[in-house]
C-alpha positions as CSV (number, residue, x, y, z in Angstrom):
1,X,65.5,138.4,215.1
2,X,62.8,135.9,214.2
3,X,60.0,137.8,212.5
4,X,56.5,136.4,213.0
5,X,54.0,137.2,210.3
6,X,50.5,137.9,211.6
7,X,47.3,137.6,209.7
8,X,43.7,136.7,210.3
9,X,43.3,133.0,210.1
10,X,39.6,133.0,209.3
11,X,40.0,132.4,205.6
12,X,40.5,128.7,205.9
13,X,37.9,128.2,208.5
14,X,35.2,130.3,206.8
15,X,35.8,128.5,203.5
16,X,35.6,125.2,205.3
17,X,32.4,126.0,207.1
18,X,30.8,127.5,204.1
19,X,30.7,124.0,202.6
20,X,27.7,123.3,204.8
21,X,26.4,119.8,205.7
22,X,26.5,117.8,208.9
23,X,30.2,117.3,208.8
24,X,30.9,121.0,208.6
25,X,28.5,121.7,211.4
26,X,30.0,118.9,213.5
27,X,33.6,120.2,213.1
28,X,32.7,123.9,213.0
29,X,32.3,124.5,216.7
30,X,35.6,122.9,217.6
31,X,37.5,124.7,214.9
32,X,35.8,128.0,215.6
33,X,36.8,127.7,219.3
34,X,40.4,127.1,218.3
35,X,40.3,130.1,215.9
36,X,38.9,132.4,218.6
37,X,41.8,131.3,220.8
38,X,44.3,132.0,218.1
39,X,42.9,135.5,217.4
40,X,43.0,136.3,221.1
41,X,46.6,135.1,221.4
42,X,47.6,137.1,218.3
43,X,46.8,140.4,220.1
44,X,49.0,139.8,223.0
45,X,52.4,138.3,223.8
46,X,51.5,134.6,224.3
47,X,54.0,132.1,225.8
48,X,55.2,129.0,224.0
49,X,53.1,126.9,226.3
50,X,49.9,128.8,225.2
51,X,50.8,128.1,221.5
52,X,51.5,124.5,222.4
53,X,48.0,124.2,223.8
54,X,46.5,125.4,220.6
55,X,48.5,123.0,218.5
56,X,47.7,120.1,220.9
57,X,44.0,120.9,220.5
58,X,44.3,120.8,216.8
59,X,46.0,117.5,217.0
60,X,43.1,116.2,219.1
61,X,40.6,117.4,216.6
62,X,42.5,115.8,213.7
63,X,42.9,112.5,215.6
64,X,39.2,112.2,216.5
65,X,38.1,113.2,213.0
66,X,40.4,110.6,211.4
67,X,39.0,107.8,213.6
68,X,35.5,108.8,212.6
69,X,36.3,109.1,208.9
70,X,35.6,112.9,208.7
71,X,38.3,113.7,206.1
72,X,37.3,117.3,205.6
73,X,37.8,118.0,209.3
74,X,41.2,116.4,209.2
75,X,42.1,118.6,206.2
76,X,40.8,121.8,207.7
77,X,42.4,121.3,211.1
78,X,45.7,120.3,209.4
79,X,45.7,123.5,207.3
80,X,45.0,125.6,210.3
81,X,47.8,123.9,212.2
82,X,50.2,124.5,209.4
83,X,49.2,128.2,209.2
84,X,49.7,128.6,212.9
85,X,53.1,127.0,212.8
86,X,54.3,128.9,209.7
87,X,52.8,132.4,210.2
88,X,52.3,132.7,213.9
89,X,55.3,130.7,215.1
90,X,57.7,131.1,212.2
91,X,58.4,127.4,212.1
92,X,58.3,127.0,208.3
93,X,59.9,123.5,208.3
94,X,57.3,122.0,210.6
95,X,54.5,123.7,208.6
96,X,55.8,122.4,205.3
97,X,56.0,118.9,206.7
98,X,52.3,119.0,207.6
99,X,51.3,120.3,204.2
100,X,53.4,117.7,202.4
101,X,51.7,115.0,204.5
102,X,48.2,116.4,203.7
103,X,49.1,116.6,200.1
104,X,50.1,112.9,199.9
105,X,46.9,112.0,201.7
106,X,44.5,114.0,199.5
107,X,46.3,114.4,196.2
108,X,44.0,111.9,194.5
109,X,41.6,114.7,193.7
110,X,38.6,113.3,195.6
111,X,38.3,116.5,197.7
112,X,38.4,119.9,196.0
113,X,39.3,121.6,199.2
114,X,42.7,119.9,199.1
115,X,43.8,122.5,196.5
116,X,44.2,124.9,199.4
117,X,47.2,122.8,200.5
118,X,49.1,124.0,197.4
119,X,48.2,127.7,198.1
120,X,49.3,127.4,201.7
121,X,52.6,125.9,200.7
122,X,53.1,128.6,198.1
123,X,52.4,131.3,200.7
124,X,55.0,129.8,203.1
125,X,57.6,129.7,200.3
126,X,56.7,133.3,199.5
127,X,57.5,134.3,203.0
128,X,60.8,132.4,202.8
129,X,61.6,134.2,199.5
130,X,61.9,131.0,197.6
131,X,60.4,131.8,194.2
132,X,61.9,128.7,192.6
133,X,60.1,126.4,195.0
134,X,56.8,128.1,194.1
135,X,57.5,127.6,190.3
136,X,58.1,123.9,191.0
137,X,54.9,123.8,193.1
138,X,52.8,125.3,190.3
139,X,54.2,122.7,187.8
140,X,53.4,120.0,190.3
141,X,49.9,121.2,190.8
142,X,49.2,121.4,187.1
143,X,50.2,117.8,186.7
144,X,48.1,116.7,189.7
145,X,44.5,115.4,189.8
146,X,43.5,118.5,191.8
147,X,44.3,120.8,188.9
148,X,41.3,123.1,188.4
149,X,42.2,124.6,185.0
150,X,39.0,124.7,182.9
151,X,39.1,122.5,179.8
152,X,36.9,124.2,177.3
153,X,34.7,121.8,175.3
154,X,34.5,121.7,171.6
155,X,32.8,119.4,169.1
156,X,32.4,118.8,165.4
157,X,35.0,119.7,162.8
158,X,34.8,116.3,161.1
159,X,33.6,117.5,157.8
160,X,31.9,120.3,155.9
161,X,28.5,119.2,157.2
162,X,29.7,119.1,160.9
163,X,31.1,122.5,161.7
164,X,33.6,123.0,164.6
165,X,32.0,124.5,167.7
166,X,34.2,126.0,170.3
167,X,32.2,127.0,173.4
168,X,34.9,129.2,174.9
169,X,38.5,130.1,174.0
170,X,41.3,127.8,174.8
171,X,42.6,127.5,178.3
172,X,45.2,129.9,179.7
173,X,47.0,129.8,183.0
174,X,44.6,132.2,184.7
175,X,41.8,129.7,184.2
176,X,42.9,128.1,187.4
177,X,42.1,130.0,190.5
178,X,44.6,128.0,192.5
179,X,47.4,128.8,190.0
180,X,46.4,132.4,190.1
181,X,46.8,132.4,193.9
182,X,50.1,130.7,193.7
183,X,51.3,133.2,191.1
184,X,50.4,136.0,193.5
185,X,52.7,134.3,196.1
186,X,55.4,134.1,193.5
187,X,55.2,137.9,192.9
188,X,55.3,138.5,196.7
189,X,58.3,136.2,197.2
190,X,60.7,139.0,196.1
191,X,59.5,141.0,199.1
192,X,60.4,138.3,201.7
193,X,62.4,139.2,204.8
194,X,66.1,139.9,203.9
195,X,65.3,141.1,200.4
196,X,66.1,144.7,199.5
197,X,63.1,147.1,199.4
198,X,62.3,148.2,195.9
199,X,63.3,151.8,195.1
200,X,60.3,154.2,194.9
201,X,59.4,157.8,194.4
202,X,56.0,159.3,195.3
203,X,54.4,162.6,196.3
204,X,52.8,162.8,199.7
205,X,49.7,164.7,200.7
206,X,51.7,167.8,201.5
207,X,53.1,167.9,198.0
208,X,56.6,166.7,199.1
209,X,58.5,164.3,196.8
210,X,59.4,161.2,198.9
211,X,61.8,158.5,197.9
212,X,63.1,155.4,199.6
213,X,66.5,157.1,200.0
214,X,64.8,159.7,202.3
215,X,64.5,156.9,204.9
216,X,68.1,155.7,204.7
217,X,69.3,154.9,208.3
218,X,65.7,154.8,209.6
219,X,63.2,152.1,210.1
220,X,60.1,152.4,207.8
221,X,56.7,150.9,207.8
222,X,55.0,151.1,204.4
223,X,51.3,150.9,205.2
224,X,49.0,150.1,202.2
225,X,45.5,150.6,203.5
226,X,41.8,150.8,202.9
227,X,39.5,152.5,205.4
228,X,36.9,149.8,205.3
229,X,39.3,146.9,205.6
230,X,38.6,145.3,209.1
231,X,42.2,144.0,209.6
232,X,43.7,147.5,209.0
233,X,41.1,149.2,211.2
234,X,42.0,146.8,214.0
235,X,45.7,147.3,213.8
236,X,45.6,151.1,213.3
237,X,45.5,152.0,217.1
238,X,48.6,149.8,217.6
239,X,50.4,151.5,214.7
240,X,49.6,154.9,216.2
241,X,51.0,153.9,219.6
242,X,54.2,152.4,218.1
243,X,54.7,155.5,216.0
244,X,54.2,157.7,219.1
245,X,56.8,155.7,221.1
246,X,59.5,155.2,218.5
247,X,59.3,158.0,215.9
248,X,61.9,160.2,217.6
249,X,64.2,157.2,217.9
250,X,64.1,156.7,214.1
251,X,60.9,155.0,213.2
252,X,58.7,156.3,210.3
253,X,55.4,155.3,208.7
254,X,54.5,156.1,205.1
255,X,50.8,155.5,204.4
256,X,49.7,154.6,200.9
257,X,45.9,154.9,200.8
258,X,44.2,152.6,198.3
259,X,40.8,154.0,199.0
260,X,39.3,156.1,196.1
261,X,37.4,158.2,198.7
262,X,40.3,160.2,200.0
263,X,38.3,162.7,202.2
264,X,36.5,159.9,204.1
265,X,39.8,158.0,204.5
266,X,41.6,161.1,205.9
267,X,38.8,161.4,208.6
268,X,39.5,157.9,209.7
269,X,43.2,158.8,210.3
270,X,42.3,162.0,212.1
271,X,39.9,160.2,214.4
272,X,42.6,157.8,215.4
273,X,45.4,160.4,215.8
274,X,47.5,159.1,212.9
275,X,49.7,162.0,211.7
276,X,52.4,160.4,209.6
277,X,52.8,161.3,205.8
278,X,50.2,159.8,203.5
279,X,50.1,159.2,199.8
280,X,46.7,159.3,198.0
281,X,45.8,158.2,194.5
282,X,49.2,156.4,193.9
283,X,48.9,153.5,191.5
284,X,52.5,152.6,190.6
285,X,53.7,152.0,194.2
286,X,51.1,149.3,195.1
287,X,51.9,147.6,191.8
288,X,55.6,147.7,192.6
289,X,55.0,146.0,195.9
290,X,52.4,143.5,194.5
291,X,49.5,145.0,196.4
292,X,46.2,144.6,194.7
293,X,43.3,145.9,196.7
294,X,44.2,144.5,200.1
295,X,45.6,146.1,203.3
296,X,49.3,145.2,203.7
297,X,52.1,146.6,205.7
298,X,55.8,146.0,205.1
299,X,58.5,146.8,207.6
300,X,61.9,148.0,206.2
301,X,65.1,148.1,208.2
302,X,67.6,150.9,208.4
303,X,69.7,149.1,205.9
304,X,66.9,149.1,203.3
305,X,66.1,145.5,203.6
306,X,62.7,144.1,204.4
307,X,62.1,142.8,207.9
308,X,58.5,141.5,207.7
309,X,55.0,142.1,206.6
310,X,51.5,142.3,208.1
311,X,52.8,143.1,211.5
312,X,50.6,144.4,214.3
313,X,50.3,144.8,218.0
314,X,53.1,143.4,220.1
315,X,54.8,141.9,217.1
316,X,55.1,145.3,215.4
317,X,56.5,146.9,218.5
318,X,59.0,144.1,219.0
319,X,60.2,144.2,215.4
320,X,60.6,148.0,215.5
321,X,62.5,147.9,218.8
322,X,64.8,145.2,217.4
323,X,65.4,147.0,214.1
324,X,66.2,150.3,215.9
325,X,68.6,148.5,218.2
326,X,70.3,146.9,215.2
327,X,71.1,150.1,213.4
């Protein structure tokens, strides 16, 4: 089964349009229209022809922008195309080819936005479970002109009359926001499809001790959530429906609430008819799965191996059906 990883694609576009200026406004409407189309398709079961139409439109935007010398638009559309191919279509090889081409074009450091190429590439390698490739990518980025590690200034130190002045401590790896993002991808790479689900032991809201072994032979969705996270609120009704359809056939959900306001969070679940076991106030389990303040779900097969993450709507239902059939 080919697992498609869904996510909201607004991050790239919003960051791009936030730059402002005539070029951003000029490209914004075209890219915004494509993004709206992508989001609409992600909630259904689009055909290959529909996805091809999206990719063709991005090619048109890139081609026109290249002729007009609008390099930022070329970069933004290229990043969006790579993300569609990699995350929505599962075509990692094609997505990586696009990112490598963008990297060669913009690796001279003249455009800070090009750092996003490295993060997108790291995210793809993470989903492929290729931690070694991410380590190599981090080293490559550190040696590139795009490296954003802050070099702290110092002066003096040439004699007793000229004291050494250090403005800030010496640089560490975390001084680069881009490296920090890639290191997060490195942590997540151990949870790629096909990898074994980490062993865990928690206490649910009924006081019952729950371990990963309790779900042996069943399909499990680990749902890390925040009540005010829009992506999670949007996919919750789909999860409720999939749980209702497949629970008796061997599908379970274990919710891990990251919200400190447990009472308000419980009301959200009750209002939506979610009645699976929940865990509140747990800190070790999110850390074990590399979840730090964002809503994430991870689907685990009956054999204890990870199938996919951030699944919603038709993709969640399809993945659950296939996993149950494969038991």
